[in-house]
TIGUDREN-139257 format. One record per residue (C-alpha): x, y, z; residue in one letter. Coordinates in steps of 0.001 Angstrom, whole numbers, plus 500000, padded with zeros to 6 digits. Example, Ala and Ser with C-alpha at 12.3 -4.5 7.8 and 13.67 -1.06 7.14 Angstrom:
// TIGUDREN-139257
512300495500507800A
513670498940507140S
END
This chain:
// TIGUDREN-139257
499940499885500138M
502753502192501035K
504501501827497537E
501229501955495913R
500697505445497589N
504373506828496745K
503391505771493232N
500032507616492811L
501969510464494504W
504506510510491611K
502279510150489372Q
499883512978490598A
503531515610490741I
503946514556487081K
508101516435487925W
508937516452483937P
505964518243482747L
507394521264484793Y
510092521733481530S
507214523485480058V
507334526276482113A
511149526564482251I
512187526122479119L
510505528982477227P
512409531014480150V
515767529324479551F
515250529444475797I
514356532995476063S
517345533524478172G
519713531795475602A
518181534001472907Y
518826537128474557T
522129536034475698L
523200535301472137N
521529538596470355S
522761540942473173F
525374539357474959K
524175540045478383S
520475539464480250L
519083540093483288K
519948537649485223I
517501538644488537A
514571538696486390N
515788535348485122F
516254533640488252I
512569535115489351A
511276534480486401F
511600530533486010T
510738530793489847I
507828532475489055A
506824530162485728A
507011527247488308I
504993528340490713L
502231529529488466I
502095526316486457L
501082524484489712I
498477526598490112W
497520525572486847E
497877521767487626N
496101522019490683L
493150523850489767T
492415521871486886N
492612518365489070D
490078520967491398L
487996521244488129F
487522518098486900D
486630516989490200S
483671519092490151E
482804517195486706T
483664513919487592G
485677513121485033I
488477512066487276D
486578510075489698E
488608506889488807F
491842509195488802K
493302507648491623F
496708509517491248H
494241513292491001S
495801515165493703I
492275515924494879V
491997512127495001N
495023511854496819L
494689514722499287V
490901514702499694R
489976517915500771S
489498520400497972K
490104523322500545K
493788522582500950K
494489521569497337V
492640524856496279S
494495527068499262I
497864525622498405T
497308526480494297A
496420530141494734Y
499275530857497286T
501213529433494810S
499519531665491942L
500031534694494224F
503765534441494663I
504026533753491328G
502442537079490150L
504188538897493361L
507529537795491708L
506199538850488093I
504933542295489285S
508370543200490826I
509506542148487742I
507272544130485853S
508275546881488163I
511325547587487115S
510712546828483786T
507606547517481971S
504097546769482946V
503864544699479790N
505308541889481405V
502463541383484073M
499648542001481356L
501717539422479450L
501806536854482038V
498006537653483647G
496704536891479819A
498477534198480330C
496559532844483692C
493712534164482020F
493817531670478844L
494466528958481653G
491317529537483311Y
489649529171480240L
490893526010479919Y
489036524358482789Q
487564527142485199G
484015527622485275P
481983528897483441P
484379528893480671F
485370525064480609R
486904525867477294L
488830522679477145G
485647520484477089Y
484852522528474144Q
488102520899472430G
489937524579473166L
492471523574474965G
494982522925472517E
495003526531470743P
494920528039474448L
497943526053475320C
499667527285471999W
498902530577472629L
500094530815476375A
503172529213476553F
504228530461473003G
503627534357471814P
502406535789475382L
504726533741477542A
507672534268475545Y
506590538298474800S
506764538353478485A
510259536923479151I
511668538821475963L
510657542055477619V
512077540620481288A
515241539479480101L
516849542115478008N
519572544005479164P
519190547286477383L
515193547454478015D
514385548191474285I
511041546752474783Y
509486549372477652L
507097550480475286I
506354548174472548T
505960544200472285I
508428542253470690P
505644540023469319L
507636539362465921K
510520537945467742E
507995535740469943S
506659534614467394L
509170533455465500L
511414532367468884L
507750530810470829G
505674529127467595S
507868525794466999G
508706525202471001S
505310525939471982S
503592523886469607L
505591521335471122A
504348521782474304T
500999521496472893T
501663518451471568L
502250517300475194V
498576518626475990L
496768516668472950F
498795513513473265C
497069513185477537S
494432512567476185H
495092509459474009F
494286506968476970H
491343508720478359Q
489117509373475003I
486178507029476931K
486044509099479640E
486302512362478341D
483318511482475821K
481174509970478363Q
481276513316480562H
481210515810477576G
484924516727476859K
485224517324473566N
488622517259473136S
490282516963469617P
490784513451470092L
487117512429471267V
486246514781467988R
489170512856465349L
489062509298467354G
492290507627468380A
493394506480464618K
493346509768462850K
494934511573465975G
497904509045466293A
497757510080462013E
498092513563462830I
501222513188465299I
504003513142462834P
502355516375460857W
502489518299463761I
506118517352464363I
506817518010460879F
505255521481461477V
507852522305464376I
510671520962462429Y
510163522450459729V
509360525783461330F
512448525645463689Q
514588524957460322L
513169527938458608L
514345530309460985I
517659528818461405I
517735529498457407I
516538533028457669T
519283533734460223G
516900534553462975F
518710531907465046I
522520530620464728P
522529527357462278I
524257525394465548L
520396525637466837C
520500522454464384I
521232520886467659L
517217520567468061F
517188517323465732L
518429515724469124I
514640515380469617S
514377513266466540F
514663509677468647P
511937510760471152Q
509767512230468109S
509996508789466152L
509623506724469544K
506023508609469875L
504961508601466757I
505899504807466368T
503928504039469526L
500793505728468274L
500929504714464750K
500799500565466331Y
499135501137469649S
496543503679469521Y
493489501855470716N
495454500494473118K
494989502890476096P
497113500859478590E
499894500446476587I
499839504109475255I
498629505608479157K
502376507172479089N
502523508681475736C
502480512206477270K
505666511189478650F
507258510624475463I
505667514096474013A
507309515787477278I
510892514390476213K
510293515455472610F
509570518725473701Q
512509519443476464T
515416517710473611M
513846519771471207N
514219523126473279G
517681521799475091I
518975521871472015G
518182525116470864L
519712526628474235I
523050524675473901A
522951526030469853G
522387529294471345L
524974529364473481I
527549527779471954I
527104530283469133D
527380533063472174Y
530298531542473213L
532538531140469979I
531420534741468679Y
530944536820472490K
END
């Protein structure tokens, strides 16, 4: 029983998932360092901590909101089911959000109010995903919300916060954030997409019309290679156009994980027990992809600084 509880808590915490919060900060930091030969290190550290805290809020409140619809009734590794106190989970979630936004507000005061506005928009999209009365994730809109929050909005906020020359005090670096973050945020969206493969039946029963409920497992599995192809092509294009250095081709270190994910879903898309952890393969793909970009940017900086 003790070992079972330990495994359930491990599944509930989902620590590898926090790479989706950390990598945008590290990718933006590496890009800023490569482009301007410096960055605001205090803001970098504070933003990393804040991003983790805000994602803790997102994950905990998602469990809270799902507990209200009954979709997590038999999800034994749900935080709500493990703690058995919605009040404690709620207090922890909103305390985490408060501290995270407090850090962001301090960064915003030292740079631009746009940092707070952009992060606030990210949090609002996060609430729209599962929070009542919206629950847009139940309408199949979770993936586009995820891409917006972890892509243009997050990258814009981070680029403003880290810039050592304060060149974004008034303007928002939307073009830079789109180029830098679109591919990586699509990889993050892929994690969310893959997290539903093993629970299509349960989602459908509880009225959660995720893209996979609408498409079905087979068509969903067939889309995976195309999503990865778009990520790779986009990142290759921003290298070819000179937006990021050629060494960023190291993003291809993620290829073994992409192949593993594609192969698993191609042959086992209709076997929930086998593919229940496919989202963790997607996380490894997303993480290795981001690490490749970071490594390319930093190596180029070290060579040409």
